[in-house]
One Martini backbone bead per residue (centre of mass of N, CA, C, O) as a GRO file, in nm:
protein
  301
    1UNK     BB    1   1.500  -1.524   1.404
    2UNK     BB    2   1.785  -1.400   1.312
    3UNK     BB    3   1.935  -1.201   1.111
    4UNK     BB    4   2.142  -1.193   0.830
    5UNK     BB    5   2.409  -1.113   0.586
    6UNK     BB    6   2.298  -1.312   0.389
    7UNK     BB    7   2.252  -1.350   0.054
    8UNK     BB    8   1.959  -1.432  -0.129
    9UNK     BB    9   1.787  -1.582  -0.435
   10UNK     BB   10   1.629  -1.833  -0.386
   11UNK     BB   11   1.314  -1.938  -0.402
   12UNK     BB   12   1.084  -2.060  -0.224
   13UNK     BB   13   0.793  -2.232  -0.248
   14UNK     BB   14   0.609  -2.015  -0.083
   15UNK     BB   15   0.674  -1.775  -0.322
   16UNK     BB   16   0.534  -1.908  -0.548
   17UNK     BB   17   0.381  -1.834  -0.872
   18UNK     BB   18   0.165  -1.805  -1.115
   19UNK     BB   19   0.118  -1.729  -1.422
   20UNK     BB   20  -0.051  -1.523  -1.599
   21UNK     BB   21  -0.391  -1.608  -1.794
   22UNK     BB   22  -0.662  -1.542  -1.735
   23UNK     BB   23  -0.936  -1.394  -1.863
   24UNK     BB   24  -0.960  -1.171  -1.643
   25UNK     BB   25  -0.681  -1.056  -1.681
   26UNK     BB   26  -0.718  -0.955  -1.978
   27UNK     BB   27  -0.956  -0.770  -1.923
   28UNK     BB   28  -0.820  -0.579  -1.725
   29UNK     BB   29  -0.584  -0.496  -1.903
   30UNK     BB   30  -0.753  -0.375  -2.136
   31UNK     BB   31  -0.904  -0.158  -1.977
   32UNK     BB   32  -0.657   0.000  -1.869
   33UNK     BB   33  -0.551   0.072  -2.148
   34UNK     BB   34  -0.798   0.225  -2.259
   35UNK     BB   35  -0.786   0.432  -1.992
   36UNK     BB   36  -0.491   0.509  -1.919
   37UNK     BB   37  -0.396   0.325  -1.669
   38UNK     BB   38  -0.216   0.285  -1.390
   39UNK     BB   39  -0.027   0.030  -1.205
   40UNK     BB   40   0.129  -0.119  -0.934
   41UNK     BB   41   0.125  -0.408  -1.028
   42UNK     BB   42   0.325  -0.354  -1.264
   43UNK     BB   43   0.542  -0.142  -1.168
   44UNK     BB   44   0.608  -0.342  -0.898
   45UNK     BB   45   0.591  -0.644  -0.958
   46UNK     BB   46   0.355  -0.814  -0.859
   47UNK     BB   47   0.287  -1.148  -0.765
   48UNK     BB   48  -0.053  -1.105  -0.766
   49UNK     BB   49  -0.166  -1.023  -1.050
   50UNK     BB   50  -0.312  -1.274  -1.152
   51UNK     BB   51  -0.523  -1.302  -0.928
   52UNK     BB   52  -0.643  -1.012  -0.919
   53UNK     BB   53  -0.714  -0.970  -1.225
   54UNK     BB   54  -0.902  -1.218  -1.246
   55UNK     BB   55  -1.102  -1.057  -1.027
   56UNK     BB   56  -1.088  -0.735  -1.106
   57UNK     BB   57  -0.826  -0.634  -0.944
   58UNK     BB   58  -0.681  -0.302  -0.897
   59UNK     BB   59  -0.409  -0.074  -0.846
   60UNK     BB   60  -0.424   0.252  -0.885
   61UNK     BB   61  -0.192   0.483  -1.051
   62UNK     BB   62  -0.134   0.800  -1.002
   63UNK     BB   63   0.060   1.063  -1.141
   64UNK     BB   64   0.179   0.844  -1.301
   65UNK     BB   65   0.498   0.637  -1.373
   66UNK     BB   66   0.697   0.858  -1.239
   67UNK     BB   67   0.942   0.900  -1.000
   68UNK     BB   68   1.124   1.122  -0.772
   69UNK     BB   69   1.227   0.858  -0.649
   70UNK     BB   70   1.488   0.610  -0.507
   71UNK     BB   71   1.413   0.328  -0.395
   72UNK     BB   72   1.565   0.017  -0.315
   73UNK     BB   73   1.274  -0.163  -0.354
   74UNK     BB   74   1.167  -0.018  -0.616
   75UNK     BB   75   1.026  -0.055  -0.962
   76UNK     BB   76   0.969   0.224  -1.014
   77UNK     BB   77   1.021   0.472  -1.205
   78UNK     BB   78   1.287   0.713  -1.250
   79UNK     BB   79   1.236   1.077  -1.306
   80UNK     BB   80   1.062   1.247  -1.523
   81UNK     BB   81   0.763   1.345  -1.488
   82UNK     BB   82   0.451   1.339  -1.564
   83UNK     BB   83   0.181   1.463  -1.686
   84UNK     BB   84  -0.105   1.568  -1.583
   85UNK     BB   85  -0.427   1.415  -1.583
   86UNK     BB   86  -0.744   1.554  -1.596
   87UNK     BB   87  -0.897   1.260  -1.667
   88UNK     BB   88  -0.834   1.051  -1.442
   89UNK     BB   89  -1.094   1.045  -1.266
   90UNK     BB   90  -1.277   0.942  -1.499
   91UNK     BB   91  -1.122   0.681  -1.562
   92UNK     BB   92  -1.151   0.559  -1.284
   93UNK     BB   93  -1.461   0.551  -1.273
   94UNK     BB   94  -1.493   0.370  -1.523
   95UNK     BB   95  -1.339   0.123  -1.410
   96UNK     BB   96  -1.512   0.070  -1.162
   97UNK     BB   97  -1.772   0.022  -1.320
   98UNK     BB   98  -1.674  -0.207  -1.514
   99UNK     BB   99  -1.569  -0.396  -1.263
  100UNK     BB  100  -1.752  -0.372  -1.002
  101UNK     BB  101  -1.647  -0.224  -0.751
  102UNK     BB  102  -1.653  -0.215  -0.386
  103UNK     BB  103  -1.331  -0.170  -0.387
  104UNK     BB  104  -1.072   0.087  -0.387
  105UNK     BB  105  -0.729   0.146  -0.490
  106UNK     BB  106  -0.520   0.439  -0.437
  107UNK     BB  107  -0.222   0.540  -0.586
  108UNK     BB  108   0.132   0.660  -0.605
  109UNK     BB  109   0.364   0.850  -0.683
  110UNK     BB  110   0.613   1.054  -0.630
  111UNK     BB  111   0.565   1.435  -0.615
  112UNK     BB  112   0.803   1.664  -0.547
  113UNK     BB  113   0.735   1.879  -0.785
  114UNK     BB  114   0.480   1.939  -0.631
  115UNK     BB  115   0.332   2.150  -0.412
  116UNK     BB  116   0.117   1.899  -0.314
  117UNK     BB  117   0.212   1.603  -0.422
  118UNK     BB  118  -0.098   1.536  -0.542
  119UNK     BB  119  -0.349   1.578  -0.352
  120UNK     BB  120  -0.569   1.692  -0.545
  121UNK     BB  121  -0.593   1.437  -0.720
  122UNK     BB  122  -0.696   1.258  -0.502
  123UNK     BB  123  -0.950   1.429  -0.438
  124UNK     BB  124  -1.074   1.410  -0.723
  125UNK     BB  125  -1.102   1.102  -0.728
  126UNK     BB  126  -1.284   1.075  -0.485
  127UNK     BB  127  -1.514   1.263  -0.581
  128UNK     BB  128  -1.580   1.105  -0.843
  129UNK     BB  129  -1.649   0.835  -0.705
  130UNK     BB  130  -1.878   0.933  -0.522
  131UNK     BB  131  -2.060   1.014  -0.767
  132UNK     BB  132  -2.044   0.734  -0.941
  133UNK     BB  133  -1.980   0.533  -0.660
  134UNK     BB  134  -2.122   0.545  -0.354
  135UNK     BB  135  -2.074   0.227  -0.261
  136UNK     BB  136  -1.779   0.264  -0.287
  137UNK     BB  137  -1.490   0.196  -0.139
  138UNK     BB  138  -1.200   0.392  -0.017
  139UNK     BB  139  -0.846   0.358  -0.083
  140UNK     BB  140  -0.545   0.507   0.027
  141UNK     BB  141  -0.195   0.523  -0.105
  142UNK     BB  142   0.040   0.734   0.007
  143UNK     BB  143   0.259   0.942   0.030
  144UNK     BB  144   0.435   1.161   0.255
  145UNK     BB  145   0.439   1.471   0.180
  146UNK     BB  146   0.699   1.607   0.227
  147UNK     BB  147   0.677   1.946   0.282
  148UNK     BB  148   0.345   1.954   0.227
  149UNK     BB  149   0.130   2.174   0.292
  150UNK     BB  150  -0.196   2.025   0.335
  151UNK     BB  151  -0.203   1.739   0.200
  152UNK     BB  152  -0.333   1.549   0.407
  153UNK     BB  153  -0.587   1.717   0.443
  154UNK     BB  154  -0.695   1.696   0.153
  155UNK     BB  155  -0.734   1.388   0.153
  156UNK     BB  156  -0.899   1.340   0.414
  157UNK     BB  157  -1.136   1.549   0.343
  158UNK     BB  158  -1.241   1.372   0.092
  159UNK     BB  159  -1.323   1.073   0.218
  160UNK     BB  160  -1.189   0.821   0.288
  161UNK     BB  161  -1.191   0.504   0.442
  162UNK     BB  162  -0.876   0.463   0.379
  163UNK     BB  163  -0.550   0.530   0.524
  164UNK     BB  164  -0.249   0.469   0.348
  165UNK     BB  165   0.092   0.420   0.484
  166UNK     BB  166   0.413   0.310   0.441
  167UNK     BB  167   0.696   0.221   0.632
  168UNK     BB  168   0.835  -0.076   0.526
  169UNK     BB  169   1.052  -0.034   0.773
  170UNK     BB  170   1.297  -0.002   0.981
  171UNK     BB  171   1.476   0.260   1.097
  172UNK     BB  172   1.771   0.145   1.048
  173UNK     BB  173   1.701   0.105   0.714
  174UNK     BB  174   1.630   0.375   0.573
  175UNK     BB  175   1.889   0.477   0.432
  176UNK     BB  176   1.895   0.214   0.230
  177UNK     BB  177   1.572   0.199   0.147
  178UNK     BB  178   1.442   0.512   0.246
  179UNK     BB  179   1.611   0.799   0.217
  180UNK     BB  180   1.370   1.032   0.172
  181UNK     BB  181   1.259   0.935   0.439
  182UNK     BB  182   1.058   0.952   0.754
  183UNK     BB  183   0.948   0.781   1.012
  184UNK     BB  184   0.804   0.998   1.191
  185UNK     BB  185   0.643   1.125   0.963
  186UNK     BB  186   0.471   0.879   0.885
  187UNK     BB  187   0.329   0.853   1.155
  188UNK     BB  188   0.210   1.145   1.164
  189UNK     BB  189   0.034   1.127   0.915
  190UNK     BB  190  -0.168   0.915   1.030
  191UNK     BB  191  -0.257   1.083   1.270
  192UNK     BB  192  -0.363   1.327   1.109
  193UNK     BB  193  -0.584   1.185   0.949
  194UNK     BB  194  -0.751   1.104   1.207
  195UNK     BB  195  -0.785   1.387   1.323
  196UNK     BB  196  -0.964   1.487   1.086
  197UNK     BB  197  -1.091   1.169   1.070
  198UNK     BB  198  -1.193   0.965   1.318
  199UNK     BB  199  -1.339   0.731   1.125
  200UNK     BB  200  -1.087   0.654   1.008
  201UNK     BB  201  -0.883   0.431   0.855
  202UNK     BB  202  -0.565   0.297   0.936
  203UNK     BB  203  -0.265   0.209   0.740
  204UNK     BB  204   0.017  -0.032   0.732
  205UNK     BB  205   0.347  -0.140   0.604
  206UNK     BB  206   0.570  -0.432   0.578
  207UNK     BB  207   0.889  -0.550   0.517
  208UNK     BB  208   1.065  -0.858   0.486
  209UNK     BB  209   1.421  -0.944   0.437
  210UNK     BB  210   1.634  -0.679   0.479
  211UNK     BB  211   1.771  -0.718   0.795
  212UNK     BB  212   1.588  -0.748   1.017
  213UNK     BB  213   1.469  -0.771   1.339
  214UNK     BB  214   1.212  -0.883   1.521
  215UNK     BB  215   1.223  -0.661   1.744
  216UNK     BB  216   1.187  -0.429   1.543
  217UNK     BB  217   0.902  -0.502   1.456
  218UNK     BB  218   0.772  -0.477   1.737
  219UNK     BB  219   0.837  -0.173   1.771
  220UNK     BB  220   0.669  -0.080   1.531
  221UNK     BB  221   0.403  -0.176   1.636
  222UNK     BB  222   0.403   0.010   1.881
  223UNK     BB  223   0.412   0.274   1.721
  224UNK     BB  224   0.151   0.233   1.567
  225UNK     BB  225  -0.037   0.215   1.817
  226UNK     BB  226   0.045   0.499   1.928
  227UNK     BB  227  -0.097   0.602   1.634
  228UNK     BB  228  -0.370   0.440   1.577
  229UNK     BB  229  -0.334   0.191   1.402
  230UNK     BB  230  -0.545  -0.059   1.256
  231UNK     BB  231  -0.366  -0.170   1.000
  232UNK     BB  232  -0.159  -0.458   0.920
  233UNK     BB  233   0.110  -0.526   0.692
  234UNK     BB  234   0.299  -0.835   0.599
  235UNK     BB  235   0.582  -0.893   0.379
  236UNK     BB  236   0.781  -1.014   0.139
  237UNK     BB  237   1.068  -0.934   0.007
  238UNK     BB  238   1.140  -0.855  -0.343
  239UNK     BB  239   1.371  -0.851  -0.589
  240UNK     BB  240   1.342  -0.697  -0.892
  241UNK     BB  241   1.658  -0.639  -0.922
  242UNK     BB  242   2.004  -0.634  -0.904
  243UNK     BB  243   1.987  -0.310  -0.822
  244UNK     BB  244   1.855  -0.390  -0.571
  245UNK     BB  245   1.784  -0.479  -0.282
  246UNK     BB  246   1.854  -0.742  -0.112
  247UNK     BB  247   1.787  -1.053  -0.003
  248UNK     BB  248   1.850  -1.179   0.316
  249UNK     BB  249   1.554  -1.317   0.375
  250UNK     BB  250   1.334  -1.590   0.393
  251UNK     BB  251   1.039  -1.591   0.547
  252UNK     BB  252   0.863  -1.803   0.712
  253UNK     BB  253   0.532  -1.867   0.772
  254UNK     BB  254   0.549  -1.899   1.090
  255UNK     BB  255   0.647  -1.602   1.137
  256UNK     BB  256   0.390  -1.468   1.035
  257UNK     BB  257   0.210  -1.588   1.251
  258UNK     BB  258   0.355  -1.441   1.483
  259UNK     BB  259   0.304  -1.154   1.389
  260UNK     BB  260  -0.002  -1.171   1.404
  261UNK     BB  261  -0.034  -1.230   1.705
  262UNK     BB  262   0.127  -0.982   1.811
  263UNK     BB  263  -0.053  -0.768   1.677
  264UNK     BB  264  -0.321  -0.840   1.812
  265UNK     BB  265  -0.213  -0.803   2.103
  266UNK     BB  266  -0.178  -0.479   2.040
  267UNK     BB  267  -0.474  -0.394   1.882
  268UNK     BB  268  -0.533  -0.466   1.610
  269UNK     BB  269  -0.800  -0.504   1.392
  270UNK     BB  270  -0.595  -0.573   1.147
  271UNK     BB  271  -0.420  -0.862   0.992
  272UNK     BB  272  -0.168  -0.907   0.730
  273UNK     BB  273   0.036  -1.216   0.717
  274UNK     BB  274   0.258  -1.296   0.449
  275UNK     BB  275   0.461  -1.351   0.193
  276UNK     BB  276   0.226  -1.222  -0.025
  277UNK     BB  277   0.178  -0.973   0.111
  278UNK     BB  278   0.006  -0.670   0.033
  279UNK     BB  279  -0.148  -0.377   0.068
  280UNK     BB  280  -0.392  -0.475  -0.162
  281UNK     BB  281  -0.435  -0.756  -0.074
  282UNK     BB  282  -0.755  -0.825  -0.030
  283UNK     BB  283  -0.893  -0.541   0.035
  284UNK     BB  284  -1.195  -0.595   0.027
  285UNK     BB  285  -1.218  -0.818   0.245
  286UNK     BB  286  -1.054  -0.666   0.465
  287UNK     BB  287  -1.249  -0.430   0.500
  288UNK     BB  288  -1.485  -0.591   0.611
  289UNK     BB  289  -1.328  -0.694   0.860
  290UNK     BB  290  -1.254  -0.418   0.975
  291UNK     BB  291  -1.541  -0.313   1.020
  292UNK     BB  292  -1.633  -0.550   1.201
  293UNK     BB  293  -1.420  -0.505   1.425
  294UNK     BB  294  -1.517  -0.227   1.513
  295UNK     BB  295  -1.808  -0.306   1.582
  296UNK     BB  296  -1.730  -0.515   1.799
  297UNK     BB  297  -1.571  -0.320   1.981
  298UNK     BB  298  -1.810  -0.125   2.032
  299UNK     BB  299  -2.001  -0.339   2.160
  300UNK     BB  300  -1.800  -0.399   2.408
  301UNK     BB  301  -1.779  -0.094   2.530
   0.00000   0.00000   0.00000
């Protein structure tokens, strides 16, 4: 179905979630507070926070809680960035150990104020986790590091298992949704990461409901596969506040099913597509499926 220009506000039943409150949720929240760690779960007002934190899973956000950019879809605060915390890698390793994580996702705010965009802090966190929890697999969800020479190389060479960077939307909508980013640069970043470490999994995500047409989504899928991206996530955009980009359409579940089929037909190893899908939603289980899919593909080759 083609997108319309009508802005909608009432959430349909399929997008509603229960308020958080399970004991596991409170334990995770308390631990993160004690270790002074930020999470994108809270800062971006993720609808899945109750479910994920109840299971002891959280996406840690390094480099502070204030972003140097102001994307129209994002609820993370914008302004003067926080001072870098030299103990952040140790706090992250402590949280992973306490929660017993087999897979951890590390993301960050954009830090255009730093010469390396924060790439060295990503590398330090990866290195500390490898030393403290060698069996834990590591996924990074990085900014685009635009105009930061050597930043992608620094992160990829540190040895994450998954390098994730979200394209977020279709090229036509970048100016209104993601004005400081460049579509081609984001694609090239993921290609460069895999060029540095050929065994690395690459991953990217899209939001729908911003006013894109289905055919535009399919063209983005083609571009992703042309850049050898392994894993695609697609979820419904939700407007964090009235000041953010409006929801143009709530995409029904059957259309996400169609996105999934079409993405697999294009050769993605793993696809997660549903109204509540987010970049790190069920990331631990999805990583196991992703690795198994590559092994099966190699066995068939």
